Each structure stands twice: as structure tokens, then as C-alpha cells.
mmJSON file of the N, C-alpha and C atoms, coordinates in Angstrom:
{"data_MODEL":{"atom_site":{
"group_PDB":["ATOM","ATOM","ATOM","ATOM","ATOM","ATOM","ATOM","ATOM","ATOM","ATOM","ATOM","ATOM","ATOM","ATOM","ATOM","ATOM","ATOM","ATOM","ATOM","ATOM","ATOM","ATOM","ATOM","ATOM","ATOM","ATOM","ATOM","ATOM","ATOM","ATOM","ATOM","ATOM","ATOM","ATOM","ATOM","ATOM","ATOM","ATOM","ATOM","ATOM","ATOM","ATOM","ATOM","ATOM","ATOM","ATOM","ATOM","ATOM","ATOM","ATOM","ATOM","ATOM","ATOM","ATOM","ATOM","ATOM","ATOM","ATOM","ATOM","ATOM","ATOM","ATOM","ATOM","ATOM","ATOM","ATOM","ATOM","ATOM","ATOM","ATOM","ATOM","ATOM","ATOM","ATOM","ATOM","ATOM","ATOM","ATOM","ATOM","ATOM","ATOM","ATOM","ATOM","ATOM","ATOM","ATOM","ATOM","ATOM","ATOM","ATOM","ATOM","ATOM","ATOM","ATOM","ATOM","ATOM","ATOM","ATOM","ATOM","ATOM","ATOM","ATOM","ATOM","ATOM","ATOM","ATOM","ATOM","ATOM","ATOM","ATOM","ATOM","ATOM","ATOM","ATOM","ATOM","ATOM","ATOM","ATOM","ATOM","ATOM","ATOM","ATOM","ATOM","ATOM","ATOM","ATOM","ATOM","ATOM","ATOM","ATOM","ATOM","ATOM","ATOM","ATOM","ATOM","ATOM","ATOM","ATOM","ATOM","ATOM","ATOM","ATOM","ATOM","ATOM","ATOM","ATOM","ATOM","ATOM","ATOM","ATOM","ATOM","ATOM","ATOM","ATOM","ATOM","ATOM","ATOM","ATOM","ATOM","ATOM","ATOM","ATOM","ATOM","ATOM","ATOM","ATOM","ATOM","ATOM","ATOM","ATOM","ATOM","ATOM","ATOM","ATOM","ATOM","ATOM","ATOM","ATOM","ATOM","ATOM","ATOM","ATOM","ATOM","ATOM","ATOM","ATOM","ATOM","ATOM","ATOM","ATOM","ATOM","ATOM","ATOM","ATOM","ATOM","ATOM","ATOM","ATOM","ATOM","ATOM","ATOM","ATOM","ATOM","ATOM","ATOM","ATOM","ATOM","ATOM","ATOM","ATOM","ATOM","ATOM","ATOM","ATOM","ATOM","ATOM","ATOM","ATOM","ATOM","ATOM","ATOM","ATOM","ATOM","ATOM","ATOM","ATOM","ATOM","ATOM","ATOM","ATOM","ATOM","ATOM","ATOM","ATOM"],
"id":[1,2,3,4,5,6,7,8,9,10,11,12,13,14,15,16,17,18,19,20,21,22,23,24,25,26,27,28,29,30,31,32,33,34,35,36,37,38,39,40,41,42,43,44,45,46,47,48,49,50,51,52,53,54,55,56,57,58,59,60,61,62,63,64,65,66,67,68,69,70,71,72,73,74,75,76,77,78,79,80,81,82,83,84,85,86,87,88,89,90,91,92,93,94,95,96,97,98,99,100,101,102,103,104,105,106,107,108,109,110,111,112,113,114,115,116,117,118,119,120,121,122,123,124,125,126,127,128,129,130,131,132,133,134,135,136,137,138,139,140,141,142,143,144,145,146,147,148,149,150,151,152,153,154,155,156,157,158,159,160,161,162,163,164,165,166,167,168,169,170,171,172,173,174,175,176,177,178,179,180,181,182,183,184,185,186,187,188,189,190,191,192,193,194,195,196,197,198,199,200,201,202,203,204,205,206,207,208,209,210,211,212,213,214,215,216,217,218,219,220,221,222,223,224,225,226,227,228,229,230,231,232,233,234],
"type_symbol":["N","C","C","N","C","C","N","C","C","N","C","C","N","C","C","N","C","C","N","C","C","N","C","C","N","C","C","N","C","C","N","C","C","N","C","C","N","C","C","N","C","C","N","C","C","N","C","C","N","C","C","N","C","C","N","C","C","N","C","C","N","C","C","N","C","C","N","C","C","N","C","C","N","C","C","N","C","C","N","C","C","N","C","C","N","C","C","N","C","C","N","C","C","N","C","C","N","C","C","N","C","C","N","C","C","N","C","C","N","C","C","N","C","C","N","C","C","N","C","C","N","C","C","N","C","C","N","C","C","N","C","C","N","C","C","N","C","C","N","C","C","N","C","C","N","C","C","N","C","C","N","C","C","N","C","C","N","C","C","N","C","C","N","C","C","N","C","C","N","C","C","N","C","C","N","C","C","N","C","C","N","C","C","N","C","C","N","C","C","N","C","C","N","C","C","N","C","C","N","C","C","N","C","C","N","C","C","N","C","C","N","C","C","N","C","C","N","C","C","N","C","C","N","C","C","N","C","C","N","C","C","N","C","C"],
"label_atom_id":["N","CA","C","N","CA","C","N","CA","C","N","CA","C","N","CA","C","N","CA","C","N","CA","C","N","CA","C","N","CA","C","N","CA","C","N","CA","C","N","CA","C","N","CA","C","N","CA","C","N","CA","C","N","CA","C","N","CA","C","N","CA","C","N","CA","C","N","CA","C","N","CA","C","N","CA","C","N","CA","C","N","CA","C","N","CA","C","N","CA","C","N","CA","C","N","CA","C","N","CA","C","N","CA","C","N","CA","C","N","CA","C","N","CA","C","N","CA","C","N","CA","C","N","CA","C","N","CA","C","N","CA","C","N","CA","C","N","CA","C","N","CA","C","N","CA","C","N","CA","C","N","CA","C","N","CA","C","N","CA","C","N","CA","C","N","CA","C","N","CA","C","N","CA","C","N","CA","C","N","CA","C","N","CA","C","N","CA","C","N","CA","C","N","CA","C","N","CA","C","N","CA","C","N","CA","C","N","CA","C","N","CA","C","N","CA","C","N","CA","C","N","CA","C","N","CA","C","N","CA","C","N","CA","C","N","CA","C","N","CA","C","N","CA","C","N","CA","C","N","CA","C","N","CA","C","N","CA","C","N","CA","C","N","CA","C","N","CA","C","N","CA","C"],
"label_alt_id":[null,null,null,null,null,null,null,null,null,null,null,null,null,null,null,null,null,null,null,null,null,null,null,null,null,null,null,null,null,null,null,null,null,null,null,null,null,null,null,null,null,null,null,null,null,null,null,null,null,null,null,null,null,null,null,null,null,null,null,null,null,null,null,null,null,null,null,null,null,null,null,null,null,null,null,null,null,null,null,null,null,null,null,null,null,null,null,null,null,null,null,null,null,null,null,null,null,null,null,null,null,null,null,null,null,null,null,null,null,null,null,null,null,null,null,null,null,null,null,null,null,null,null,null,null,null,null,null,null,null,null,null,null,null,null,null,null,null,null,null,null,null,null,null,null,null,null,null,null,null,null,null,null,null,null,null,null,null,null,null,null,null,null,null,null,null,null,null,null,null,null,null,null,null,null,null,null,null,null,null,null,null,null,null,null,null,null,null,null,null,null,null,null,null,null,null,null,null,null,null,null,null,null,null,null,null,null,null,null,null,null,null,null,null,null,null,null,null,null,null,null,null,null,null,null,null,null,null,null,null,null,null,null,null],
"label_comp_id":["MET","MET","MET","PRO","PRO","PRO","GLU","GLU","GLU","GLN","GLN","GLN","ILE","ILE","ILE","THR","THR","THR","VAL","VAL","VAL","SER","SER","SER","VAL","VAL","VAL","ALA","ALA","ALA","ASP","ASP","ASP","ASP","ASP","ASP","ALA","ALA","ALA","ILE","ILE","ILE","GLY","GLY","GLY","ARG","ARG","ARG","ILE","ILE","ILE","ASP","ASP","ASP","GLU","GLU","GLU","VAL","VAL","VAL","VAL","VAL","VAL","THR","THR","THR","GLU","GLU","GLU","LEU","LEU","LEU","GLU","GLU","GLU","ASN","ASN","ASN","GLY","GLY","GLY","GLY","GLY","GLY","MET","MET","MET","HIS","HIS","HIS","ILE","ILE","ILE","ASP","ASP","ASP","GLN","GLN","GLN","VAL","VAL","VAL","LEU","LEU","LEU","ARG","ARG","ARG","PRO","PRO","PRO","ILE","ILE","ILE","GLY","GLY","GLY","VAL","VAL","VAL","ILE","ILE","ILE","THR","THR","THR","GLY","GLY","GLY","SER","SER","SER","VAL","VAL","VAL","ASP","ASP","ASP","THR","THR","THR","GLN","GLN","GLN","ARG","ARG","ARG","VAL","VAL","VAL","ARG","ARG","ARG","ALA","ALA","ALA","LEU","LEU","LEU","GLY","GLY","GLY","SER","SER","SER","VAL","VAL","VAL","ALA","ALA","ALA","GLY","GLY","GLY","VAL","VAL","VAL","ALA","ALA","ALA","ALA","ALA","ALA","VAL","VAL","VAL","GLU","GLU","GLU","PRO","PRO","PRO","GLN","GLN","GLN","ARG","ARG","ARG","THR","THR","THR","VAL","VAL","VAL","ARG","ARG","ARG","LEU","LEU","LEU","PRO","PRO","PRO","PRO","PRO","PRO","PRO","PRO","PRO","ASP","ASP","ASP","SER","SER","SER","ASP","ASP","ASP","VAL","VAL","VAL","GLN","GLN","GLN"],
"label_asym_id":["A","A","A","A","A","A","A","A","A","A","A","A","A","A","A","A","A","A","A","A","A","A","A","A","A","A","A","A","A","A","A","A","A","A","A","A","A","A","A","A","A","A","A","A","A","A","A","A","A","A","A","A","A","A","A","A","A","A","A","A","A","A","A","A","A","A","A","A","A","A","A","A","A","A","A","A","A","A","A","A","A","A","A","A","A","A","A","A","A","A","A","A","A","A","A","A","A","A","A","A","A","A","A","A","A","A","A","A","A","A","A","A","A","A","A","A","A","A","A","A","A","A","A","A","A","A","A","A","A","A","A","A","A","A","A","A","A","A","A","A","A","A","A","A","A","A","A","A","A","A","A","A","A","A","A","A","A","A","A","A","A","A","A","A","A","A","A","A","A","A","A","A","A","A","A","A","A","A","A","A","A","A","A","A","A","A","A","A","A","A","A","A","A","A","A","A","A","A","A","A","A","A","A","A","A","A","A","A","A","A","A","A","A","A","A","A","A","A","A","A","A","A","A","A","A","A","A","A","A","A","A","A","A","A"],
"label_entity_id":["1","1","1","1","1","1","1","1","1","1","1","1","1","1","1","1","1","1","1","1","1","1","1","1","1","1","1","1","1","1","1","1","1","1","1","1","1","1","1","1","1","1","1","1","1","1","1","1","1","1","1","1","1","1","1","1","1","1","1","1","1","1","1","1","1","1","1","1","1","1","1","1","1","1","1","1","1","1","1","1","1","1","1","1","1","1","1","1","1","1","1","1","1","1","1","1","1","1","1","1","1","1","1","1","1","1","1","1","1","1","1","1","1","1","1","1","1","1","1","1","1","1","1","1","1","1","1","1","1","1","1","1","1","1","1","1","1","1","1","1","1","1","1","1","1","1","1","1","1","1","1","1","1","1","1","1","1","1","1","1","1","1","1","1","1","1","1","1","1","1","1","1","1","1","1","1","1","1","1","1","1","1","1","1","1","1","1","1","1","1","1","1","1","1","1","1","1","1","1","1","1","1","1","1","1","1","1","1","1","1","1","1","1","1","1","1","1","1","1","1","1","1","1","1","1","1","1","1","1","1","1","1","1","1"],
"label_seq_id":[1,1,1,2,2,2,3,3,3,4,4,4,5,5,5,6,6,6,7,7,7,8,8,8,9,9,9,10,10,10,11,11,11,12,12,12,13,13,13,14,14,14,15,15,15,16,16,16,17,17,17,18,18,18,19,19,19,20,20,20,21,21,21,22,22,22,23,23,23,24,24,24,25,25,25,26,26,26,27,27,27,28,28,28,29,29,29,30,30,30,31,31,31,32,32,32,33,33,33,34,34,34,35,35,35,36,36,36,37,37,37,38,38,38,39,39,39,40,40,40,41,41,41,42,42,42,43,43,43,44,44,44,45,45,45,46,46,46,47,47,47,48,48,48,49,49,49,50,50,50,51,51,51,52,52,52,53,53,53,54,54,54,55,55,55,56,56,56,57,57,57,58,58,58,59,59,59,60,60,60,61,61,61,62,62,62,63,63,63,64,64,64,65,65,65,66,66,66,67,67,67,68,68,68,69,69,69,70,70,70,71,71,71,72,72,72,73,73,73,74,74,74,75,75,75,76,76,76,77,77,77,78,78,78],
"pdbx_PDB_ins_code":[null,null,null,null,null,null,null,null,null,null,null,null,null,null,null,null,null,null,null,null,null,null,null,null,null,null,null,null,null,null,null,null,null,null,null,null,null,null,null,null,null,null,null,null,null,null,null,null,null,null,null,null,null,null,null,null,null,null,null,null,null,null,null,null,null,null,null,null,null,null,null,null,null,null,null,null,null,null,null,null,null,null,null,null,null,null,null,null,null,null,null,null,null,null,null,null,null,null,null,null,null,null,null,null,null,null,null,null,null,null,null,null,null,null,null,null,null,null,null,null,null,null,null,null,null,null,null,null,null,null,null,null,null,null,null,null,null,null,null,null,null,null,null,null,null,null,null,null,null,null,null,null,null,null,null,null,null,null,null,null,null,null,null,null,null,null,null,null,null,null,null,null,null,null,null,null,null,null,null,null,null,null,null,null,null,null,null,null,null,null,null,null,null,null,null,null,null,null,null,null,null,null,null,null,null,null,null,null,null,null,null,null,null,null,null,null,null,null,null,null,null,null,null,null,null,null,null,null,null,null,null,null,null,null],
"Cartn_x":[171.634,172.401,171.653,171.521,170.786,171.531,170.764,171.3,170.637,171.437,170.898,170.281,169.031,168.344,167.658,167.364,166.571,165.375,164.184,162.953,162.384,162.115,161.46,159.976,159.162,157.711,157.2,156.249,155.664,154.97,155.001,154.404,152.951,152.187,150.773,150.527,151.588,151.45,152.04,152.591,153.214,152.192,150.969,149.921,149.584,149.946,149.692,151.004,152.052,153.373,153.396,152.567,152.537,152.027,151.111,150.629,151.743,152.5,153.628,154.659,154.93,155.865,155.396,154.111,153.56,153.734,153.48,153.637,155.098,155.999,157.426,157.849,157.36,157.662,157.104,155.897,155.301,156.128,156.841,157.702,159.086,159.328,160.594,161.585,161.195,162.123,162.132,163.325,163.498,163.672,162.744,162.747,163.681,164.586,165.467,164.937,164.469,164.075,162.991,162.005,160.964,161.039,161.376,161.484,160.214,159.15,157.83,157.777,158.359,158.229,158.79,159.803,160.402,160.08,159.32,158.895,159.999,160.876,161.985,161.966,162.218,162.263,163.59,164.316,165.584,165.49,166.301,166.317,167.12,166.823,167.539,166.565,166.976,166.164,167.105,166.69,167.466,167.613,168.803,169.114,168.119,167.641,166.722,165.336,165.025,163.696,163.667,164.809,164.881,163.961,164.022,163.218,161.73,161.281,159.853,159.329,160.171,159.72,159.37,159.952,159.647,158.221,157.556,156.176,155.151,155.604,154.685,153.995,152.676,151.916,152.431,152.729,153.223,154.729,155.442,156.902,157.306,158.1,158.59,159.91,160.787,162.105,162.694,163.496,164.256,165.705,166.566,167.964,168.879,170.023,170.995,171.585,171.848,172.51,173.994,174.54,175.96,176.677,177.901,178.718,179.841,179.98,181.045,182.024,183.29,184.325,185.292,185.519,186.453,187.781,188.864,190.172,190.244,191.088,191.248,191.77,191.476,191.893,193.392,194.194,195.634,196.273,195.451,196.005,196.46,197.245,197.752,196.676,195.606,194.527,193.49,193.311,192.332,191.576],
"Cartn_y":[64.29,64.166,64.867,64.227,64.852,66.043,67.013,68.221,68.38,68.667,68.909,70.304,70.411,71.697,71.932,73.204,73.626,74.389,74.004,74.66,75.434,76.72,77.549,77.595,77.332,77.33,78.732,79.212,80.531,80.567,81.717,81.857,81.399,81.736,81.373,79.904,79.137,77.715,76.792,77.339,76.498,75.562,76.0,75.156,73.947,73.985,72.848,72.329,72.339,71.942,70.499,69.631,68.242,68.139,69.003,69.043,69.52,70.494,71.001,69.888,69.137,68.012,67.011,66.684,65.727,66.232,67.51,68.083,68.082,68.345,68.314,66.892,65.918,64.515,64.15,64.613,64.37,65.025,66.093,66.782,66.167,65.082,64.377,64.592,65.333,65.6,64.437,64.033,63.056,63.862,63.719,64.511,63.882,64.707,64.255,64.682,65.935,66.486,67.541,67.54,68.565,69.272,70.545,71.36,72.199,71.583,72.206,73.567,73.731,75.024,76.214,75.965,77.088,77.062,76.067,76.029,75.762,74.809,74.471,72.971,72.63,71.241,71.041,69.978,69.689,68.358,68.22,66.974,67.115,66.224,66.247,66.039,66.503,66.382,66.436,65.831,65.901,67.364,67.737,69.129,69.73,68.938,69.447,69.766,69.308,69.53,70.634,71.195,72.186,73.368,73.928,75.129,74.878,73.683,73.363,73.349,73.005,72.957,74.343,75.372,76.737,77.149,76.44,76.787,75.993,75.139,74.388,75.368,75.247,76.13,76.02,77.158,77.193,77.296,77.175,77.278,78.744,79.239,80.618,80.685,79.665,79.679,78.277,78.034,76.789,77.203,76.73,77.124,75.912,75.958,74.86,74.895,73.72,73.664,73.954,74.662,74.993,74.351,73.961,73.371,74.342,74.615,75.5,74.647,74.764,74.015,74.986,74.756,75.588,74.856,75.615,74.957,74.367,73.353,72.775,73.811,73.644,74.631,74.876,73.899,74.071,74.572,74.972,75.468,76.925,77.398,78.771,79.793,79.393,80.316,80.312,81.425,81.534,82.829],
"Cartn_z":[-43.75,-42.534,-41.398,-40.24,-39.132,-38.54,-38.126,-37.504,-36.142,-35.118,-33.776,-33.756,-33.269,-33.25,-31.906,-31.67,-30.526,-31.073,-30.622,-31.061,-29.878,-30.098,-29.087,-29.408,-28.4,-28.569,-28.244,-29.03,-28.807,-27.446,-26.805,-25.469,-25.437,-26.459,-26.471,-26.81,-27.09,-27.422,-26.362,-25.303,-24.273,-23.639,-23.512,-22.935,-23.786,-25.048,-25.947,-26.55,-25.738,-26.203,-26.705,-26.108,-26.566,-28.006,-28.387,-29.775,-30.708,-30.255,-31.048,-31.239,-30.168,-30.254,-31.305,-31.28,-32.255,-33.679,-33.904,-35.245,-35.686,-34.753,-35.085,-35.452,-34.704,-35.019,-36.394,-36.696,-38.02,-39.123,-38.776,-39.732,-39.85,-39.11,-39.23,-38.104,-37.079,-35.983,-35.003,-34.582,-33.508,-32.231,-31.283,-30.062,-29.03,-28.481,-27.409,-26.051,-25.97,-24.684,-24.878,-23.968,-23.964,-22.616,-22.649,-21.435,-21.323,-20.809,-20.787,-20.101,-18.904,-18.214,-18.996,-19.825,-20.558,-22.054,-22.501,-23.895,-24.89,-24.566,-25.451,-25.74,-26.996,-27.444,-28.158,-27.792,-28.449,-29.173,-30.206,-30.953,-32.227,-33.172,-34.446,-35.588,-36.753,-37.955,-39.151,-40.234,-41.465,-41.869,-42.264,-42.605,-43.595,-44.522,-45.539,-44.975,-43.776,-43.198,-42.14,-41.806,-40.734,-41.005,-42.177,-42.498,-42.381,-42.776,-42.729,-41.292,-40.336,-38.947,-38.415,-38.983,-38.563,-38.856,-39.761,-40.101,-39.295,-38.391,-37.535,-36.589,-36.454,-35.574,-34.148,-33.541,-32.171,-32.059,-33.178,-33.154,-33.334,-32.388,-32.478,-33.223,-33.023,-33.662,-33.698,-34.742,-34.875,-35.062,-34.168,-34.209,-34.116,-34.785,-34.63,-33.228,-32.675,-31.372,-31.562,-30.618,-30.674,-29.489,-29.718,-28.669,-28.329,-27.058,-26.585,-25.791,-26.12,-25.408,-24.76,-23.494,-22.747,-22.612,-22.56,-22.372,-20.968,-20.775,-19.445,-18.459,-17.184,-16.189,-16.126,-16.485,-16.408,-17.702,-18.671,-19.933,-19.768,-20.745,-20.706,-20.995,-21.669,-22.045,-20.924,-20.282,-19.19,-19.304],
"occupancy":[1.0,1.0,1.0,1.0,1.0,1.0,1.0,1.0,1.0,1.0,1.0,1.0,1.0,1.0,1.0,1.0,1.0,1.0,1.0,1.0,1.0,1.0,1.0,1.0,1.0,1.0,1.0,1.0,1.0,1.0,1.0,1.0,1.0,1.0,1.0,1.0,1.0,1.0,1.0,1.0,1.0,1.0,1.0,1.0,1.0,1.0,1.0,1.0,1.0,1.0,1.0,1.0,1.0,1.0,1.0,1.0,1.0,1.0,1.0,1.0,1.0,1.0,1.0,1.0,1.0,1.0,1.0,1.0,1.0,1.0,1.0,1.0,1.0,1.0,1.0,1.0,1.0,1.0,1.0,1.0,1.0,1.0,1.0,1.0,1.0,1.0,1.0,1.0,1.0,1.0,1.0,1.0,1.0,1.0,1.0,1.0,1.0,1.0,1.0,1.0,1.0,1.0,1.0,1.0,1.0,1.0,1.0,1.0,1.0,1.0,1.0,1.0,1.0,1.0,1.0,1.0,1.0,1.0,1.0,1.0,1.0,1.0,1.0,1.0,1.0,1.0,1.0,1.0,1.0,1.0,1.0,1.0,1.0,1.0,1.0,1.0,1.0,1.0,1.0,1.0,1.0,1.0,1.0,1.0,1.0,1.0,1.0,1.0,1.0,1.0,1.0,1.0,1.0,1.0,1.0,1.0,1.0,1.0,1.0,1.0,1.0,1.0,1.0,1.0,1.0,1.0,1.0,1.0,1.0,1.0,1.0,1.0,1.0,1.0,1.0,1.0,1.0,1.0,1.0,1.0,1.0,1.0,1.0,1.0,1.0,1.0,1.0,1.0,1.0,1.0,1.0,1.0,1.0,1.0,1.0,1.0,1.0,1.0,1.0,1.0,1.0,1.0,1.0,1.0,1.0,1.0,1.0,1.0,1.0,1.0,1.0,1.0,1.0,1.0,1.0,1.0,1.0,1.0,1.0,1.0,1.0,1.0,1.0,1.0,1.0,1.0,1.0,1.0,1.0,1.0,1.0,1.0,1.0,1.0],
"B_iso_or_equiv":[0.0,0.0,0.0,0.0,0.0,0.0,0.0,0.0,0.0,0.0,0.0,0.0,0.0,0.0,0.0,0.0,0.0,0.0,0.0,0.0,0.0,0.0,0.0,0.0,0.0,0.0,0.0,0.0,0.0,0.0,0.0,0.0,0.0,0.0,0.0,0.0,0.0,0.0,0.0,0.0,0.0,0.0,0.0,0.0,0.0,0.0,0.0,0.0,0.0,0.0,0.0,0.0,0.0,0.0,0.0,0.0,0.0,0.0,0.0,0.0,0.0,0.0,0.0,0.0,0.0,0.0,0.0,0.0,0.0,0.0,0.0,0.0,0.0,0.0,0.0,0.0,0.0,0.0,0.0,0.0,0.0,0.0,0.0,0.0,0.0,0.0,0.0,0.0,0.0,0.0,0.0,0.0,0.0,0.0,0.0,0.0,0.0,0.0,0.0,0.0,0.0,0.0,0.0,0.0,0.0,0.0,0.0,0.0,0.0,0.0,0.0,0.0,0.0,0.0,0.0,0.0,0.0,0.0,0.0,0.0,0.0,0.0,0.0,0.0,0.0,0.0,0.0,0.0,0.0,0.0,0.0,0.0,0.0,0.0,0.0,0.0,0.0,0.0,0.0,0.0,0.0,0.0,0.0,0.0,0.0,0.0,0.0,0.0,0.0,0.0,0.0,0.0,0.0,0.0,0.0,0.0,0.0,0.0,0.0,0.0,0.0,0.0,0.0,0.0,0.0,0.0,0.0,0.0,0.0,0.0,0.0,0.0,0.0,0.0,0.0,0.0,0.0,0.0,0.0,0.0,0.0,0.0,0.0,0.0,0.0,0.0,0.0,0.0,0.0,0.0,0.0,0.0,0.0,0.0,0.0,0.0,0.0,0.0,0.0,0.0,0.0,0.0,0.0,0.0,0.0,0.0,0.0,0.0,0.0,0.0,0.0,0.0,0.0,0.0,0.0,0.0,0.0,0.0,0.0,0.0,0.0,0.0,0.0,0.0,0.0,0.0,0.0,0.0,0.0,0.0,0.0,0.0,0.0,0.0],
"pdbx_formal_charge":[null,null,null,null,null,null,null,null,null,null,null,null,null,null,null,null,null,null,null,null,null,null,null,null,null,null,null,null,null,null,null,null,null,null,null,null,null,null,null,null,null,null,null,null,null,null,null,null,null,null,null,null,null,null,null,null,null,null,null,null,null,null,null,null,null,null,null,null,null,null,null,null,null,null,null,null,null,null,null,null,null,null,null,null,null,null,null,null,null,null,null,null,null,null,null,null,null,null,null,null,null,null,null,null,null,null,null,null,null,null,null,null,null,null,null,null,null,null,null,null,null,null,null,null,null,null,null,null,null,null,null,null,null,null,null,null,null,null,null,null,null,null,null,null,null,null,null,null,null,null,null,null,null,null,null,null,null,null,null,null,null,null,null,null,null,null,null,null,null,null,null,null,null,null,null,null,null,null,null,null,null,null,null,null,null,null,null,null,null,null,null,null,null,null,null,null,null,null,null,null,null,null,null,null,null,null,null,null,null,null,null,null,null,null,null,null,null,null,null,null,null,null,null,null,null,null,null,null,null,null,null,null,null,null],
"auth_seq_id":[1,1,1,2,2,2,3,3,3,4,4,4,5,5,5,6,6,6,7,7,7,8,8,8,9,9,9,10,10,10,11,11,11,12,12,12,13,13,13,14,14,14,15,15,15,16,16,16,17,17,17,18,18,18,19,19,19,20,20,20,21,21,21,22,22,22,23,23,23,24,24,24,25,25,25,26,26,26,27,27,27,28,28,28,29,29,29,30,30,30,31,31,31,32,32,32,33,33,33,34,34,34,35,35,35,36,36,36,37,37,37,38,38,38,39,39,39,40,40,40,41,41,41,42,42,42,43,43,43,44,44,44,45,45,45,46,46,46,47,47,47,48,48,48,49,49,49,50,50,50,51,51,51,52,52,52,53,53,53,54,54,54,55,55,55,56,56,56,57,57,57,58,58,58,59,59,59,60,60,60,61,61,61,62,62,62,63,63,63,64,64,64,65,65,65,66,66,66,67,67,67,68,68,68,69,69,69,70,70,70,71,71,71,72,72,72,73,73,73,74,74,74,75,75,75,76,76,76,77,77,77,78,78,78],
"auth_comp_id":["MET","MET","MET","PRO","PRO","PRO","GLU","GLU","GLU","GLN","GLN","GLN","ILE","ILE","ILE","THR","THR","THR","VAL","VAL","VAL","SER","SER","SER","VAL","VAL","VAL","ALA","ALA","ALA","ASP","ASP","ASP","ASP","ASP","ASP","ALA","ALA","ALA","ILE","ILE","ILE","GLY","GLY","GLY","ARG","ARG","ARG","ILE","ILE","ILE","ASP","ASP","ASP","GLU","GLU","GLU","VAL","VAL","VAL","VAL","VAL","VAL","THR","THR","THR","GLU","GLU","GLU","LEU","LEU","LEU","GLU","GLU","GLU","ASN","ASN","ASN","GLY","GLY","GLY","GLY","GLY","GLY","MET","MET","MET","HIS","HIS","HIS","ILE","ILE","ILE","ASP","ASP","ASP","GLN","GLN","GLN","VAL","VAL","VAL","LEU","LEU","LEU","ARG","ARG","ARG","PRO","PRO","PRO","ILE","ILE","ILE","GLY","GLY","GLY","VAL","VAL","VAL","ILE","ILE","ILE","THR","THR","THR","GLY","GLY","GLY","SER","SER","SER","VAL","VAL","VAL","ASP","ASP","ASP","THR","THR","THR","GLN","GLN","GLN","ARG","ARG","ARG","VAL","VAL","VAL","ARG","ARG","ARG","ALA","ALA","ALA","LEU","LEU","LEU","GLY","GLY","GLY","SER","SER","SER","VAL","VAL","VAL","ALA","ALA","ALA","GLY","GLY","GLY","VAL","VAL","VAL","ALA","ALA","ALA","ALA","ALA","ALA","VAL","VAL","VAL","GLU","GLU","GLU","PRO","PRO","PRO","GLN","GLN","GLN","ARG","ARG","ARG","THR","THR","THR","VAL","VAL","VAL","ARG","ARG","ARG","LEU","LEU","LEU","PRO","PRO","PRO","PRO","PRO","PRO","PRO","PRO","PRO","ASP","ASP","ASP","SER","SER","SER","ASP","ASP","ASP","VAL","VAL","VAL","GLN","GLN","GLN"],
"auth_asym_id":["A","A","A","A","A","A","A","A","A","A","A","A","A","A","A","A","A","A","A","A","A","A","A","A","A","A","A","A","A","A","A","A","A","A","A","A","A","A","A","A","A","A","A","A","A","A","A","A","A","A","A","A","A","A","A","A","A","A","A","A","A","A","A","A","A","A","A","A","A","A","A","A","A","A","A","A","A","A","A","A","A","A","A","A","A","A","A","A","A","A","A","A","A","A","A","A","A","A","A","A","A","A","A","A","A","A","A","A","A","A","A","A","A","A","A","A","A","A","A","A","A","A","A","A","A","A","A","A","A","A","A","A","A","A","A","A","A","A","A","A","A","A","A","A","A","A","A","A","A","A","A","A","A","A","A","A","A","A","A","A","A","A","A","A","A","A","A","A","A","A","A","A","A","A","A","A","A","A","A","A","A","A","A","A","A","A","A","A","A","A","A","A","A","A","A","A","A","A","A","A","A","A","A","A","A","A","A","A","A","A","A","A","A","A","A","A","A","A","A","A","A","A","A","A","A","A","A","A","A","A","A","A","A","A"],
"auth_atom_id":["N","CA","C","N","CA","C","N","CA","C","N","CA","C","N","CA","C","N","CA","C","N","CA","C","N","CA","C","N","CA","C","N","CA","C","N","CA","C","N","CA","C","N","CA","C","N","CA","C","N","CA","C","N","CA","C","N","CA","C","N","CA","C","N","CA","C","N","CA","C","N","CA","C","N","CA","C","N","CA","C","N","CA","C","N","CA","C","N","CA","C","N","CA","C","N","CA","C","N","CA","C","N","CA","C","N","CA","C","N","CA","C","N","CA","C","N","CA","C","N","CA","C","N","CA","C","N","CA","C","N","CA","C","N","CA","C","N","CA","C","N","CA","C","N","CA","C","N","CA","C","N","CA","C","N","CA","C","N","CA","C","N","CA","C","N","CA","C","N","CA","C","N","CA","C","N","CA","C","N","CA","C","N","CA","C","N","CA","C","N","CA","C","N","CA","C","N","CA","C","N","CA","C","N","CA","C","N","CA","C","N","CA","C","N","CA","C","N","CA","C","N","CA","C","N","CA","C","N","CA","C","N","CA","C","N","CA","C","N","CA","C","N","CA","C","N","CA","C","N","CA","C","N","CA","C","N","CA","C","N","CA","C","N","CA","C","N","CA","C","N","CA","C"],
"pdbx_PDB_model_num":[1,1,1,1,1,1,1,1,1,1,1,1,1,1,1,1,1,1,1,1,1,1,1,1,1,1,1,1,1,1,1,1,1,1,1,1,1,1,1,1,1,1,1,1,1,1,1,1,1,1,1,1,1,1,1,1,1,1,1,1,1,1,1,1,1,1,1,1,1,1,1,1,1,1,1,1,1,1,1,1,1,1,1,1,1,1,1,1,1,1,1,1,1,1,1,1,1,1,1,1,1,1,1,1,1,1,1,1,1,1,1,1,1,1,1,1,1,1,1,1,1,1,1,1,1,1,1,1,1,1,1,1,1,1,1,1,1,1,1,1,1,1,1,1,1,1,1,1,1,1,1,1,1,1,1,1,1,1,1,1,1,1,1,1,1,1,1,1,1,1,1,1,1,1,1,1,1,1,1,1,1,1,1,1,1,1,1,1,1,1,1,1,1,1,1,1,1,1,1,1,1,1,1,1,1,1,1,1,1,1,1,1,1,1,1,1,1,1,1,1,1,1,1,1,1,1,1,1,1,1,1,1,1,1]
}}}
């Protein structure tokens, strides 16, 4: 089952972020967005492959994406 993830690129690898993207794709990641200036890549990958992406050269961290939902403005919880 695919899992939405965020990959942080190591500071010393930001200059070669496109190479990191290629390696992540080779590792099974479907890329949604590449935020080059801040070194972040978002996308999805099969849950069983998440750990392997952490060993890709230039990857600092692989984290699951989290969704935050706020109550509507007219709710009792503020």
C-alpha cells in the first residue's frame, strides 16, 4: 500500500537534488513535488520500501506526511 512521505535532502546534496530524485524514483518512489530551494521532495512509495529510501546517497531523512485538520470557525472548539 502506498504511503505519502517527505524526504529531506542533506545540505551537501542540494546541488545535486535531481540525482537524488532519480535514485528515489529507482527505489520505487513516485515523486509529487521537488522543492529545490529548501531540499525537500514529496511523494509516495510502497510501505515496504520506505526504509530503503533512507539509505539513498544525499537523503537526510524520510518521514511520513501528516495531515492536520482544524475545526470549522463556527465550532465550539477554538
